[in-house]
N, C-alpha and C positions, 0 to 999 in steps of 0.2 A: 802611308808614304807620301813623301815630299816631291814637288814637281822638279827639284834638281835632280831627281833620280831617274827622271824621264827626258828632260828637256834634250835638246841638241845643242850642246856647246858651240860658242863662236858664230853666231847668226850672221850673215850676209846681209848688210844695209845698204841703202841708198841715199842720197842726199836731197832734199826736197827741193833744190835748184836743178837737179838732173831732169833729163827729159825721160817720157813715158816710153820712147823708142829705145834709150838706153837701159831703162827698167827692163823692157821687154827682152834684151838681149840678155841681160844677166839670169832672168828667170830661165830663159831657154837652155843657156849654156849650163846652169847649175841645177836644172832639172827641178825646180820649185816653183811654188804658185803664190808666195807671199813674200813681202819685201818690208822690213821695218825702215820707216822713214825718218832719218834725223836731220837737225839742224844745229849747227855748232856743236856736234856730238850728243845731243839730247833728242830722245824720242818725242816725235811730233805727229807720227799717223803711221798707218799701214797701208800698202798698195797691194792688190790682189790680181790675179789675172782677170777677174771679173770687172775690176776697175779698169783695166787697160782695154778689155774687150767693151765696155761701155762708153770709152773715149771714141774708140774707133767707129761705133755705130751711131753716135752722136754726130759725128762730122761727115757720115755717110759717103765714105769713100775719098775725102779730101786727103791727101797725103800728108798734111800738115800736122795729122794726129801724133806723127812721130816726134815733134818738137814740143808737144805740149809739156809744160813743166810739170814733174810730179806732185807738186804742191797743190796743184789745180785737179788732179785726180784721185788723190789718196783720200782714205776715210781717216777723219781726224775728229777729236782726239783718239789716238790708240788705246786701248786697253791692254793692261800688262799685268803681269803677276811678279811676285817677289820669289826667289828660289825656295824660300821655307813654308811657301803656301802649300797647302795638302792637293793631292791629285784629285781628290773628290771634289774640292771647292774650283779649282780651276776647270774641271770638266763642266760643273754646272755653269761656270760664267760663259763658257764657249758655246754651251747649248742655248742659253738665254738670249746671247747674242747673235747667234747662228753664226759663229766665227769659224774659220778653217785654221787659224792659228794664232798664238798668243806669244808675244816678246817677253822674255824674262828679265827683269831690271833690278840691279842691286846697287844701291848708293849712286843712283842716277847713270848706271853705265848697263847698256845691254850685254848680257852674259849668255844668252841662249835665246832659243825659240823651241815651243812645242806646239806640235800640230795636232789636230783632232786624231790621226791615225795614231800617233804616239800615245795620246792618252786613252784611247779606245783600246788599244792593244795592252796597255798596263792595266786598266780597269778590269778587262776579262782575265788575263793571264796571271796576274799576281794580286792586285789589289783588292779584289773582291771575291767572297765566298763563291762558289758554284751555285750554292743554292739560292743565292740571292737573286739569280737569272733565270732559273728554271722556269719559274711560272709564266713568264714572258714569252710571246711568240712573235712572228713577223705579223701575223694578224692583228695583236693587241697593240703593237706599237707604231704600226705603218699610217701613212696618211692615206685615207681612202680617195677614190676617183681622181686620181691624178691627171694633170694635163698630159696628153700625149700627142703624137704626130705621125703623120703617114710618111712612109719612105720616099713617096715621090714630091712630098712639099719642098719648096725652095728652102736653100739654107738660112738664106737672109730672113725668112719669115720664122725660122725657128729661133734665131739669134734675136728677133723682136720680141718673140713670146719671152725667152728666158730674161731679157732685161725688164719688160713689163710686168712679169709676173714674178719678178725676183726669185728665179729659180735657176738651178747650175745644171740640172739632168731633165732629159726628156725622154719617156720610154717611146719606142718606134713600134707602132702595132700595125697589122695588116688590117684588110676590111672585116675580118671576123674578131678583131680585138686581141689576136694573138701578139705576143710580145716576140720581135724578130730581130729588135736592136736596142741600142741605149746611145743617146746622143748627149754628149758632157761638153762643157766648156772647152776642156782640153782638146776634144775632137774638133770643136768649131776651130779653135787656134791652128791646129796640125792642118786642117782642110784650107784654111784661109791663106796660109803662108804669106807669101809678099802680097801685101794690100793693094799695090797699084794693079796687079795682075786681076786680083779678086773685083776691084772696082771697075775695070774695064768691062768685064763681063755683065755688069748689072744692068746695061742699056738694053739687053735681049734676054728676055724671059727663059727662052729655050736653052741658052749658053749658061745660063747661071747654076751653080751647084746644086745637087739635090741632096736631101738629107741622107739618103742611102749611100751617097758617096763618101760622108763623112762618119757615119754611125759607127760605133763599135758593134761587130756582128760575129758570132751569136752573142746577145747579151747575158751577162751573169744574172741570172734570177733566182728567187728562192721562194720555196712553197709557202703557202699562208701558214702550215702548221710547223714551220722549222723553229727550234728554240732561239731565245734572243742570242744566247751565247755563240750559236753557230752561225747566226747571221752577222753578229760583228766579227766572227773570224773571216768573213767574206771580204768586210772593209779592210781587215789587217794584212790578209794573205795575198788577196788580189788587188790591192792598192785602188779600190773605186771608192767613191764618194757617196753613192746611193745605189740601192738594187731594186727592181721591180719585183713586186710580190704577185705570184700566179696561182690559179687553181690548178686541178690536176689535169686540166687539158691545155695548159699554157695561157690562158686568157688573163689579162690584166685587172687585178683587183685593187692594187694601191701601190705605195712605193716608200721604202724605208731608207731614210738618209741617214748621215752620222749624226745629225742633230736629234733626231727621232731615238736613236740609239743611246746618245749621251743622256738625254732625259730621262729615258727609261732607267738608266744605269745608277742615275743619281737621284731617283724619287726614293723618298722615305718608305720604309717598308715595316 
């Protein structure tokens, strides 16, 4: 299968001279998390939700983050694929680069974009034989002992952990280690809302938002012995980027991200 059969045509793009604030508005209105960045019509980088969040955190509440040029926040150079590249090849590149999306370029022009969700869905539902994934389970592909956070922790501390450890999801656990929620970058962005109001609360730790106020509850979790094909369907059906792996008592064992799933799907057999 070619990536042209999976990609979303007509990708929304943003110019490198535009601002992070403008990009943030575009992402919010279009309900997307990645924007190809162009200069003179040519692809020069990619801007993700995480990039915008990093700018916010770096400026520590300074409202000027809104005016930072996209070129100073984007990831460059951008990786891209050709419409005739194979689905499995693109899946491998997404996994290797831990990328959430890849622009599709033909003759120097962006003709579409393929997200990890698009690729995962196609890999499981059409491109690969079911037998190729039945031997894998959540336990065999998960990252064990993931970073977790308590529900009463400060949201700003959770953001710092995400940026410092380069993770986009934090399982939220109670004192017994039971998963009670999941905090994603999208949850953080929704909770922060207007940065000015968020920054005002930073002066008093008692008034700062807590993790439990922003997390997704209840979390979508998977049992350790769930087949990989069913794990991936959680990504595609529930539109999540990672799922905690739990034992029969609900205690956290690991986490499976789309990167883990992609790596397992394209692994030679």
